[in-house]
C-alpha positions in Angstrom: -4.5 30.5 -0.7 -2.1 32.6 -2.8 -3.3 34.2 -5.7 -0.5 32.7 -7.9 -1.8 29.1 -6.8 -2.3 27.5 -10.6 -6.3 25.8 -10.6 -4.8 23.0 -10.0 -3.5 23.8 -6.7 -6.5 25.5 -5.7 -8.5 22.5 -6.1 -6.8 19.7 -4.4 -7.1 18.2 -1.4 -3.8 16.5 -0.1 -3.3 13.3 1.0 -2.7 13.5 4.9 -0.3 10.7 6.2 -0.2 9.0 9.8 1.5 10.7 12.3 5.4 10.6 12.4 6.5 11.2 16.1 9.7 11.4 16.7 10.3 9.7 20.3 11.6 6.4 21.2 9.1 5.9 24.0 6.2 5.4 21.5 5.2 2.2 20.2 4.2 2.8 16.5 1.3 1.1 15.0 -0.1 3.6 12.7 1.2 3.8 9.3 1.8 -0.3 8.7 5.7 0.0 8.3 7.2 -3.5 9.0 8.3 -4.0 12.8 11.6 -5.9 11.7 14.6 -4.5 10.1 15.2 -4.9 6.7 18.0 -8.1 5.6 21.3 -7.5 6.9 22.3 -7.7 3.2 20.1 -4.7 2.1 22.9 -2.8 5.1 25.6 -4.2 3.3 24.9 -3.4 -0.3 23.5 0.4 0.4 27.0 0.6 2.4 28.8 -0.7 -0.7 27.0 1.7 -2.9 28.4 4.7 -0.6 32.0 3.7 -1.6 31.0 3.6 -5.2 30.1 6.5 -7.4 27.9 8.7 -5.4 29.1 11.2 -7.7 27.4 10.3 -10.8 23.8 10.1 -11.5 22.1 6.5 -11.0 20.6 4.4 -13.8 17.3 6.0 -15.3 16.4 2.3 -16.2 17.7 -0.3 -13.3 17.8 -2.6 -15.4 19.4 -4.6 -12.6 16.4 -4.4 -10.1 13.8 -4.7 -12.7 15.3 -8.0 -13.8 15.6 -9.3 -10.1 12.2 -8.5 -9.5 11.2 -10.1 -12.9 13.0 -13.1 -11.7 11.3 -13.0 -8.1 7.7 -13.0 -10.0 9.0 -15.3 -13.4 8.4 -12.4 -15.6 10.4 -10.4 -18.1 12.4 -7.1 -17.5 9.8 -5.6 -19.5 7.0 -6.5 -17.7 8.5 -4.3 -14.8 8.7 -0.7 -13.7 10.0 0.9 -10.7 9.8 4.3 -8.9 10.0 6.2 -5.6 7.5 4.5 -3.7 4.5 3.1 -5.0 2.6 6.4 -4.4 4.7 8.1 -6.9 3.8 4.8 -9.3 0.3 5.4 -8.9 0.9 9.1 -9.4 2.3 8.3 -13.1 -0.5 5.7 -13.9 -3.6 8.0 -13.4 -1.6 10.5 -15.7 -0.8 7.3 -17.9 -3.9 5.6 -18.2 -7.2 7.8 -17.3 -8.3 10.8 -18.9 -9.8 13.7 -17.8 -13.9 13.2 -20.1 -14.0 9.3 -18.6 -15.0 8.5 -15.0 -12.6 6.3 -13.2 -13.7 3.8 -10.4 -12.5 3.0 -7.1 -14.2 1.5 -4.3 -15.6 4.4 -2.0 -13.8 3.2 1.7 -10.1 2.9 0.2 -6.5 4.7 -0.3 -7.2 8.2 0.1 -4.8 9.0 -2.2 -6.8 7.9 -5.2 -9.2 11.3 -4.9 -6.0 13.2 -4.3 -4.9 12.5 -7.6 -8.5 12.4 -9.5 -8.9 16.0 -8.2 -4.9 16.9 -8.9 -5.3 15.3 -12.5 -9.2 16.6 -13.5 -9.9 12.9 -13.9 -14.0 12.3 -12.9 -14.3 9.4 -10.1 -17.0 7.7 -9.0 -16.7 5.9 -5.7 -18.3 2.7 -5.5 -20.2 1.8 -1.6 -18.6 -1.5 -0.2 -20.5 -4.1 0.9 -21.7 -3.7 4.9 -19.0 -6.2 5.7 -16.9 -4.1 4.0 -16.4 -6.4 1.2 -16.1 -5.2 -2.1 -19.2 -5.3 -4.6 -17.5 -6.7 -7.5 -20.2 -6.0 -10.3 -20.5 -2.3 -9.3 -16.7 -2.5 -11.4 -17.9 -4.3 -14.5 -17.9 -1.6 -17.8 -16.5 0.8 -16.3 -16.2 4.2 -18.4 -12.2 5.2 -17.5 -11.3 2.2 -15.6 -10.6 0.8 -12.1 -8.5 0.8 -9.4 -8.7 -0.3 -6.0 -6.4 -2.2 -3.5 -6.0 -5.4 -2.7 -6.1 -6.6 -0.1 -7.9 -3.4 0.7 -7.0 -0.5 2.9 -7.9 0.7 5.7 -10.3 -2.3 5.7 -7.6 -5.2 5.6 -10.2 -7.4 3.7 -8.9 -9.8 0.4 -10.5 -10.2 -3.0 -9.9 -13.1 -4.5 -8.7 -13.8 -7.7 -11.3 -15.3 -9.6 -13.3 -12.2 -8.6 -10.4 -9.9 -9.8 -10.8 -11.6 -13.5 -14.3 -11.3 -13.3 -13.4 -7.2 -13.1 -10.6 -7.6 -16.1 -13.0 -9.6 -18.0 -15.7 -7.2 -17.8 -13.5 -4.1 -18.8 -11.3 -5.5 -21.8 -11.2 -1.7 -23.1 -10.0 -0.4 -19.8 -7.2 -0.5 -17.1 -7.6 -2.1 -14.2 -4.9 -1.3 -11.8 -4.0 -3.2 -8.8 -2.7 -1.6 -6.0 -1.1 -4.7 -4.2 0.7 -2.6 -1.2 -0.3 -5.1 1.3 -0.5 -8.6 -1.0 2.7 -10.4 0.5 0.7 -10.8 3.6 -2.4 -12.7 1.6 -3.5 -15.5 -0.6 -2.1 -14.7 -3.8 -0.9 -11.8 -6.0 -2.8 -10.9 -9.1 0.9 -11.2 -11.0 0.0 -14.9 -12.2 -2.7 -13.0 -14.5 -0.1 -10.6 -15.8 0.6 -12.4 -19.8 -3.0 -13.6 -20.0 -5.1 -9.6 -19.4 -3.2 -7.1 -21.5 -5.5 -4.4 -19.3 -3.9 -5.5 -16.0 -1.3 -3.5 -14.2 -0.3 -4.9 -10.7 1.3 -2.0 -8.3 3.4 -3.2 -5.1 5.9 -1.7 -2.2 9.2 -2.3 -0.8 7.4 -0.5 2.3 6.1 -3.2 4.0 6.9 -6.8 3.7 10.7 -6.1 2.7 10.8 -3.1 5.3 11.9 -0.3 3.2 9.8 2.4 3.5 12.6 4.5 4.2 14.2 4.0 0.9 11.0 4.4 -1.1 11.1 1.8 -3.7 7.9 1.2 -5.5 7.2 -1.1 -8.7 4.4 -1.8 -11.2 4.0 -5.1 -13.1 2.2 -5.4 -16.4 2.7 -5.9 -19.9 5.0 -3.9 -22.0 3.2 -1.4 -23.7 1.6 -0.4 -20.1 5.6 -0.3 -18.9 6.3 2.0 -21.5 3.1 4.1 -20.7 4.6 4.7 -17.3 8.0 5.0 -18.7 6.7 7.9 -21.0 5.2 9.7 -18.0 8.6 9.1 -15.6 10.5 10.5 -18.3 8.7 13.6 -18.8 8.9 13.9 -14.9 12.4 13.3 -13.8 14.5 10.4 -15.2 16.1 9.5 -12.0 13.7 9.0 -9.9 15.2 5.7 -7.8 19.0 7.2 -6.2 22.1 4.3 -6.3 21.0 3.6 -2.4 17.9 2.8 -3.1 18.3 0.8 -5.9 21.0 -1.0 -4.0 19.1 -1.7 -1.0 15.9 -2.8 -3.0 18.2 -5.4 -5.1 19.5 -6.7 -1.7 15.9 -6.8 -0.5 14.6 -8.9 -3.3 17.4 -11.8 -3.4 17.4 -12.2 0.1 13.9 -14.3 -0.5 14.7 -16.3 2.6 14.4 -13.2 5.0 11.7 -11.9 3.2 9.6 -15.2 4.0 10.6 -15.2 7.6 9.6 -11.8 8.9 6.8 -12.1 6.8 5.5 -15.3 8.2 6.2 -13.7 11.7 4.2 -11.0 11.1 1.3 -12.6 10.0 1.9 -15.1 13.3 1.6 -12.0 15.1 -1.5 -11.0 13.3 -3.5 -14.3 13.8 -2.9 -14.1 17.8 -3.1 -10.6 17.9 -7.2 -11.2 16.4 -7.6 -14.3 18.5 -7.1 -12.2 21.7 -9.0 -9.0 20.0 -12.2 -11.3 19.6 -11.7 -12.5 23.1 -11.6 -8.9 24.6 -15.1 -8.1 22.8 -13.6 -6.7 19.7 -14.8 -7.3 16.1 -12.0 -7.5 13.7 -12.5 -7.7 10.2 -10.7 -10.9 8.2 -7.3 -9.7 7.9 -4.7 -10.3 5.0 -2.8 -7.5 5.6 0.1 -6.6 8.1 -2.5 -4.6 10.2 -6.1 -5.4 11.4 -9.2 -2.8 11.6 -10.7 -2.9 15.0 -14.5 -2.0 16.6 -15.5 -2.3 19.9 -19.3 -2.1 20.6 -18.9 -0.2 23.7 -16.1 2.0 22.8 -15.6 4.7 20.8 -12.7 4.4 18.2 -12.1 8.2 18.6 -11.9 8.3 22.3 -9.7 4.2 22.0 -7.5 6.4 19.8 -6.6 9.0 22.3 -6.2 6.8 25.1 -3.9 4.5 23.0 -1.9 8.0 22.3 -1.5 9.1 25.7 -0.4 5.6 26.8 2.5 5.9 24.0 0.4 3.8 21.8 -0.1 5.2 18.0 -2.7 3.7 15.8 -5.1 5.3 13.0 -8.2 6.7 13.4 -10.5 7.2 10.3 -13.3 10.2 11.6 -15.5 9.0 7.7 -18.6 7.4 7.7 -19.0 4.2 7.6 -15.3 3.3 9.6 -15.4 6.2 11.9 -15.6 3.6 14.7 -12.6 1.4 13.7 -9.0 1.8 14.7 -6.7 0.3 12.5 -3.7 -1.2 14.2 -0.7 -2.1 12.4 1.0 -5.2 13.5 4.4 -4.8 15.5 6.6 -7.4 17.4 4.9 -9.9 19.5 6.2 -7.5 22.6 4.5 -4.7 20.9 1.2 -6.4 20.6 1.4 -7.6 24.0 1.8 -4.6 25.6 -1.6 -3.1 22.9 -3.3 -6.1 24.6 -2.2 -5.1 28.5 -2.9 -1.0 27.6 -6.1 -1.8 25.9 -7.1 -3.9 29.5 -5.9 -1.1 31.7 -8.1 1.1 30.1 -11.4 -1.2 30.2 -10.3 -1.3 33.6 -10.3 1.9 34.5 -13.5 2.9 32.4 
């Protein structure tokens, strides 16, 4: 710890991402990436953009991309904010909407960037324990002093909260913002975007990393009423007016427009997820009800840390969290059918050798 560090640098505990191992023989099922490549139209547009004006700054407002996103969600451009991945937008949101003298609430088992941002920006927070079945205790998010943020579906548990419950949280916090982090919503029942025109306190944040296969481009977006979007713009432009480069904008525009490809690959992942859950249960695993592109599983006779290590030795990466009460679960990203078949064969061989 350097004597030159600020107090913020001293107190923060940085987020630890999933392992990134650059080996072609590894099956990566640990960071919830899409196993399918992006739409061919994305590659075409990026290639076209490289021949255009890379010597010039990109649009600071990315109006065409915002229009495309608005069209997809039946909103207006003024309802849309875009940024360098949803993590950046989450960070901007903590600064734009949460105060340092009012306690916010988020689930105790949740996206682990939330406590990082709370510590970094000096925002007091209350972690709300989940029910024993890992569902969200809706009433515990009522009348939050400083606002509410939660993923839906939740991560790492994969459990989805219905829109009626989301409405309850919104209506019980009329004077505080409710941020719904929908990184995995395209694999779930329904998005809270349908509520945006009804609730002025709702901000929905999504990403193109998961369902649109653009984890490498870093494009995220937020949706809410114009006053909320203006708050995000004020924070963004106080850091960096050009958060999205030309290639990211071009690729994201193509991805949001290619609806057929998006639906096809998303449906493939959902079908593979349901098959994988069924096969895991046949092998004695308990799997939480998933509406994401991953599953959260445990086995009564196998320690999750050993299972994680044994899979890694066999060339398969999954995610293990050491914190209670999820220390005996592993999170498994849904890959291609072939990758999931290899996972199951490996699990069978590990069981046979134990």
